[in-house]
Each structure stands twice: as C-alpha cells, then as structure tokens.
N, C-alpha and C positions, 0 to 999 in steps of 0.2 A: 695643543701647544700653549694656548693661553693659560690653562691650568698649571702647566709646568712652569711657565714664567712666574706665575703668582707664587708658587712654592719656592722658587729661587729667591724671590724678594722677601719672603717671610722668614727664611732661615738666617736671621741676622745674628751676628756675634759668634758664628760657628768657627770662623778662622781665628778669631781672638781667643776662643775657648781652647783650640788646639795649641795656640802659641803659649797660653797660660799653662797648660799641662806640660808642654815641652820645657818651659822655663823651670817648672817645679821638679821635673824629672832630672834636669841638669844638676840641681843642688841636692836632690834627694828628698824623700818624704819622711818626716819624723814619725815614729810609731804612733803617737797620739793623733796625727793628722791623716793616717791611712784611711779610716772609714769615711771621712769627709771628702778626701780626694777620690776614692772609689765611687762614692755617690755622685760627685760632680761629673766624672767621666761617663758613668752609666746613664745618668740623666740626660747628658748632652747627646749621647748616641741614640737613646730611646726617643728623644724629641725629634731628631732628624728622621729616624725610621718611621715615626708616626705621621709626620708631615708628608713624607714621600708616599706612604701607604694611602693617605687621604686623597692625594693627587693622582694616584695610580701611576707613579713613576718609581724608579729605583734610585738609591743613592748614587749609583754609577752615572746617572743622567744629570747630576748636579753640575754646576759650573766647575771649572778645573780646580780652583783653589778650595772651594767648599768640599768638593769630592775628596781632595787630598787630606783636608782637615778631618773629614769624617773617618776616612780609613786610618789615619794616624791614631785617632781616639779609639776606634774600634779594635785596633791591634795592640793596644797597651796591655801588657800582662799584669793585671791588677793583683795577682797573687804573688808576684815576684818583683815588687817595686824597689828601686834603689833607695837605700836608707840614708838619712842624715842624722845619725845617732848622736852627733856631737856638734858643738859650736865650731870646732876646728874644721870640720868638713865644709861648713858654710863659708868659712874664711877662705878656704882653698879655691872656691869657685866664685869668688867675688865678682861683681860687675862694676863697670865704671861708666858714668855719664859724661858727655862732653858739653861743657858750658858754651852757650851761644851757637851751638851747631845749627839750630833752626834759623838764627839770624844769618849765618854764613850761607845757608841754603837759599834763603830769600834773596840775598844779594846776587847769587849766581842766577837765579830764575829771572830777576829783573834785568840783569845784563843780557841774558838770552833774548828776552822780549825786546830790549833796545836794539840788539843786533838785527833781529829778523824784521823789525819795524822800520828801520832806517836805511837798510841796504838791500841790494839785490843779492840773492843767496850766493851767486858765484863770486861776488865781490867781498864777501865777508872774510875778514882775517880773524881766525879763531885762536891764534897763538896766545894772545893775552888772556882770553877766557880759559883756554886749556891750561895755561900756567897757574892761573888762580885756583882752578879746581885741583890741580896736582899739589899745590902748596897746602891747601886745606887738608887733603887726604894724607899727605906726608906728616902734617902736624898731629893729626889724630893718631896715626900709627906710632908716632914718637911718644905720645902720651901713654898709649898702651904698653909700649916697650919699656918705658921708664918704670912702670908698675909690674913688670914681668907678666904682662897679660897680652892677649891678641884681640883683634876686633870682634872675635866670637864672644868676648867677655863684655862687650858694650851693652848698655841697657837696650831694650827693644826699640825705643824710639831713636836713640843715637845710632844703633846698628842699621836701622832702615835708611836713615839719611846717608850714613857712611857708604852703604852698599850702592846707593844711587850715584853718589859722587865718584866712587871707584869705577863704576860702570862707564861713566862719562870720561874717565881718563884715557879710554881707548878712542883714538881719533875717529875711527869709522862710526862708533856709537854716538859720539858727540855730533858729527856731521849729520847723521840720520835724525838725531834728536832736533837739531836746528831746522832741518828740512820739514819735518812733520809739524813742528811748532809754527813755521811759516805757512804751511798749507792750512792748518787750523785757523790761523789769523785771517788769511785771505777768504776762506769760506765764511768765517764769522762776519767779515766786512760786507760780503755779498748778501748774506741772509739778513743782516741788520738793516740794510737798505731795502730789501724786499718786504720785510715785516714792519717798516716804518720806525726803526730804532736807530736812525743815523747818528743821533747825539749820544748814544750809549757808549760808555767807556768799557770795552770788552777786554778782560784780562785772562790770559791762557797760561796754564801751568801743566807741564808734563812731568810727572814725578813718580817715585816709588810709593804707590798708593795701595792700601789694603783692599779697597773695592775697585770697581770699574771706573767710576767717575763721581765727581761731586760738582754741583752748580748752585749758585746763590746770587740773588739780586740784592745789592746793597745800594739803595738810592738809585743813582744813575749809572751804577757800575754792575757789571756781571762778572763773577769769578767762575771760570770753568777749570776745574782741576781734573786731569785725565791720567789714568794709569800709564806708566812707561810701556806697558805691554802693547799699546796701540801704535808704537813708532813705525811699524811696518804696514799699518792699515791703509786701505785705499780710500779715495775721496768719498765714496758712498758711506763708509763707516764713520769717517770724520764728520761728514755732513749730518749724519744721524745724531752724533754727540752734540753738535752745535744747535740743531733743531730742538732737542730736548731742553737745552739750557734757555732757549728763547721762548718756546711754546709749551713746555711741559712734556710729560711722557705721552707717547702714543704707541699703539701696538706695533706699527710698522717699524718705527725707529728702535724700539726696544728689541724687536726680533733681529734686526740687522746687527745691533751691538752685541747681543747675546750669542748669536751664531758665530761672529768673529772671535769672541772670547773663548769659544770652545775649540778653536783651531790651534795647531801646534805652534804657528808663528806668533801667537799671543802668549801661550804658556811657556814657550822657549825663553822669552825675555824675562818673565817672572822667575823661572827656574834659575836663569843665569844670575839674576839679582840675589836670589836666596843663597845660591852657592858661593857667592863672593865671601860670605862669612861662615856659612853653615857647612864646614868641612871638618871631618873628625880626625883625619890623619893625612900627612903629606907623603907617606912612603908606600901607600897602596896595600898595606898589610891589614886585612880584615880579620875578623874572628875565625872565619873558616876558609876564606879564599885570599890568595895573594895576587893582586893585579899585576905586579911586576913579572911574576912567573908566568901568568897567563899571557901577558903581552909577548914575552919571548917565544912562547909556543905558537901563538897566532902569527906573529911576524915571520916566523920560519915557514909555517905551513902555507900561508896565503900571500905573503908579500916578499918572499925570497930574501928575508932579512934586510930589506931595503929601507924600511921605515925607521926614522929616528924616534926614540921613545919620548912621548909627551909626559907631562906630569900626570900621575895617576893617583886617584884618591877616592875614598868612599864618602858619600854624603853623610851628614849627621842626622838626617831624618828619613823616614820611609815614604816612598811614593808608590802609587798604583796605576799610573797612566804612562809616565815617562820613567824609564829605568836607567837612562844614561844621558849624558850631555857632553858635547865637545865645544870648548871655547877656543877658537883659533887665535884670538888676540893674546891669550895667556898660554896657548899650547897646552891646554889642560883638559883631561877627561875625568868626569865625576860619575861614578856608578852608584845607583840607589842602594842604600843600606838594606832595602827589602830583599836583595839578592844574596846578602851575606848570611845565609842560613843553611844549616846542615840538610834541611829538607829540599833545598833547591839544587838540582843537578848541576854539575860543573859546566855542562854543555850550554846551559842557559846563560850563565855568567859570561862564558866565552863568546856566545853569539852577540850579546849586548855590547861587549867590548869590541868585537869585530865590527859591528855596525858603526860605532863611534870612530873607530880607526879608519873606516871607509870615508867618513866626513873629512878626516885629516888628509887622506890620500887623494880624494877627488876635489876637495875645495868647494867653493860655491860659484854659481853662475848667475848673472843678472839678465833677465829677459823682460823687455818692456817695462823696465823700472822696478821689477819684482825680483826678490832674491829667491833662487832655487837651489836647494841642497840635495833633494831626492830626485836626481836626474835619472833618465833611462839607463845610463851607464852605471850609476850608483845601484839602482835596483837590480840590474843584471848581475853585478858582482856580489850583491847581497845573497842572491840565491845559490852562490857557489859554496856557501857554508855547508859542511858535510851533514849536519843535523838540522838543516833549516826548518823543515816541517815540524819536527819535534820541538824545537826551541820556540817557534811561533805559537804552537799549541800551549806550551807552558806559560808564555807571556800573556796570551789571551785569557788563560785561566786565572792568572794573578790579577789581571786588569778587571776581571768581572767580580772580584770579591765584594 
C-alpha cells in the first residue's frame, strides 16, 4: 500500500498531459507536428507503465483522474490523428478566455467563507450568493454566445472555473458546498486549538481542483484548497485533510484521503464538473448508436413507457471506470464516448443507459446524513435487464484495460 501511494504521488502532470493532448486533438494536429505529438503521447504512456511496473501495480489501480488520463492517452489512435491542415481550421475551433474570472471566483469563495463563519448553517440566506453566481455564469455564457461559441470553447482555466460556478447554480449543490465548508472550518478550529495554533488564520476553499488538495503556510495564515469532489466526505476524511495542512503528510491521513478519492461519490462529482462543458452533442446521436432510439426501446420494455425522456448526450472524452452519469438537477444523462464504437455490442450501451434511467426512476435517499443512490430496490431492478450478466462482463473487461 505504501509503495502504491508513492507511485500515485510520483506520476505528476499526467492529468495535465491528457488535457494538453485533448486540446490538441480538438484543433487538429498539423502534419509537421505529428511526430512530436506521437512521441509526447507514447512517452507519457510509457512513463506511467514503467512507474506502475516498478511499484508492482497496474494503471487501473491509479487514482480515478490519473487512471482516466492514462486510458485516454493509451487509446489515442496515433495513426489516424485529426488534421489541422489550414489556418482556417484553427479559426473555426477558436477558444475564448474570460477576463477577471479568477477575481470573480475569489469573490464568491470569500463570500462563502463569510457566510459559514458568521452564521449557523440553518440561518444562512443563500439567495444573494446564489444570484451572484447565477449572474456571473450568465455573463460568461453571453460572452460565448456573442462570439458564436459555447463554454466548451473556453480556455482550460476559464472552463474549469465556469464549470465550478455552473455546478453551484444548482441549489442542492450550493447547500452541500456550504455545509462541507463549514464542517471543514469547525474541524480546523478544533485542531488548531489542539495543536497550539489558536492564532492562525485558517482559510478554506472548496473548488474545481486538478489534484486532491493543496495546503500552504503563509506567515500566520494557512490556505487549504480542497477538491470539490470531497463535498460528500465524512468527518474522518475532512479531518485527515486538515491534519495534513497543519502537521504535514502522514501515512494514515494519506491513506484515508486516497481511499475516499477512489470511491464513486468522489469521482461522480468530478465527472459532473467535467460534463458541464465536455459534451459533444445535445441530440444523443453518436457515430454508431442513437441514445434517443435506445431510450424509446428501454422505456417501452422496462418502464411501460412511463418515463419522460431526459436530455441524452455523449461525453466528449473517453472513460474506463464510469460509463454513464445522471444529473437530476439538469435532468441529463451523459454516456461515455467509449461505448460509441462498432466493437461494443448494443446491449452494453442499453444496459448503461438503463442503469442511469434507474437513477432517474428511483431518485436518491438520505440515510444518516449520507446520500444513497444504489439502494436495494435499485440493485434489484438493475438485475431485471435481460442481458445483465453479459453486459456486466463487457463493462468489467472495458474497465480492466
């Protein structure tokens, strides 16, 4: 376990490498740049595999985002790259950066800290904060629209902040964000007293972060920046994050944080943030499979045509752990582009879509303050799929790549 943790920490820049490759593929690769791009991808993949081999683990045992980044790079068809043969092609896929977007984000983060610091959670009026976030998001979308672009065309840094703000426009997400920020603050207060740091100014940020967390001492101030993926975490996990910021890394705290980051409730949040902008089509028509047609078939066979159709779309990137995602606030189901391949049987796509529709059908339940979506009733209905065993075998095979 210790060796595995060490490997996780050594593979730095893997997610950024995948993002860089993804950005390049969006605009195409000029013929003269093909050898350099191929070398960059192959070197990145070989580095990961070499580090994993040294640690006697497989790439599938990497943390969620690193694993997805590795498989994205691994599955790029280096002999069939999209071309950017002309300047015109690059113009057609232009990106746009939003001025002062980081300043806007900092203002929102400070307002969140002010609210959770000065009031009891049940007394917090989130309407003003909610309106502020909504206005910033609307302004960004207007800028994109005026240039005949969408948020997908934002630069990487602007897109990351936009996705975070858009995520918080959902009232349930904003409330959960505030609750977790306040829990982190209370834990920090308690531990600062325990470790003799009563005078330390402890600043907490939950945001759309590429890594798990970052912490830094600045004089008498500690900045702890935590990934939004931790908004569902229990107090043990939050305590481990605060302890590391105060005392430095320890094997136990690292283990707790890493184990939580490997769970679906962590990766679900990251996937939702990614999918806010990373969607390829709004009509569900893929290269090989039409999600609208499959919905009609599944709705008739398993739900007696009682389900209203959610928004159906394919993701813009490939994943190898989660193949679908249902967002109740947006009534949207996104299916991984990994499944839109001629080699993938239709029954596999049907099963993933059926699984996500069960989330819409059953909803979610809260037990002892924890969100439950895979309830016993859900699991029972899931096994009603006619080709359940065969579909599960296919998904296990894909996940083990």
